C-alpha positions in Angstrom: 20.0 -21.0 -22.8 18.7 -19.5 -26.3 15.9 -21.9 -26.4 14.8 -20.2 -22.8 15.1 -16.6 -24.1 12.9 -17.6 -27.5 10.9 -18.5 -25.5 9.9 -15.9 -23.4 10.0 -13.7 -26.5 7.3 -15.8 -27.5 5.6 -15.4 -24.7 5.7 -11.8 -24.9 4.8 -11.5 -27.8 1.8 -13.5 -28.2 1.1 -11.5 -24.6 1.5 -8.0 -26.5 -1.3 -9.8 -29.4 -3.9 -10.7 -26.6 -4.0 -7.7 -24.9 -4.0 -5.3 -27.6 -6.3 -4.4 -30.3 -4.5 -3.3 -33.7 -1.7 -2.8 -31.0 -3.4 -0.3 -28.8 -3.4 -1.2 -24.9 -6.7 -1.8 -23.4 -7.5 -1.4 -19.8 -10.5 -3.6 -19.7 -8.5 -6.3 -21.8 -5.0 -6.1 -18.9 -7.9 -6.3 -15.8 -9.2 -9.0 -16.7 -5.6 -10.6 -17.2 -4.4 -9.9 -13.7 -7.6 -11.1 -12.4 -7.6 -13.9 -14.2 -4.1 -14.5 -13.6 -4.6 -13.6 -9.4 -7.6 -16.6 -9.7 -5.3 -18.5 -11.4 -2.7 -17.7 -8.4 -4.4 -18.5 -5.7 -6.0 -22.0 -6.9 -2.8 -23.4 -7.6 -1.6 -21.9 -4.3 -4.0 -23.1 -1.8 -5.2 -26.0 -4.1 -8.9 -25.2 -4.4 -11.8 -22.4 -5.6 -12.0 -19.7 -3.9 -15.3 -18.7 -2.4 -15.7 -15.5 -4.1 -15.4 -16.5 -7.3 -18.9 -14.8 -8.3 -17.8 -11.0 -7.4 -14.6 -11.9 -9.2 -17.3 -12.0 -12.3 -18.7 -9.0 -11.9 -15.0 -7.6 -12.3 -14.6 -9.1 -15.3 -18.0 -7.9 -16.4 -17.4 -4.4 -15.2 -13.9 -4.0 -16.8 -15.6 -5.5 -20.5 -18.4 -3.1 -19.9 -16.0 -0.1 -19.6 -14.9 -1.2 -22.3 -17.8 -1.3 -24.4 -19.1 1.9 -23.1 -16.0 3.7 -24.3 -16.6 2.2 -27.9 -20.5 3.5 -27.6 -19.1 7.1 -26.3 -16.6 7.2 -29.3 -19.2 5.9 -32.0 -21.8 8.4 -31.1 -19.5 11.3 -31.2 -18.6 9.7 -34.3 -22.1 10.1 -35.8 -22.7 13.3 -34.3 -20.0 15.0 -36.4 -21.5 13.2 -39.6 -24.4 15.1 -38.8 -22.8 18.0 -38.8 -22.9 20.3 -41.6 
């Protein structure tokens, strides 16, 4: 039983590191993980690749783009603050 608990804790540590940046969670990473997990579940349960993979790719791209757009906004705000006297 101890090895099972250690395996679960190791998995949780890995997920925390993979789905966060500097200890702070990211909606795009968590959302992407949910989309990929759902796709894998469907593939395993139906034993086939769903026909809507292009739409899923667009969802993943939108999640990533939203994250990058937020970073762009933060960078512009920081640049604006540096220019103010």
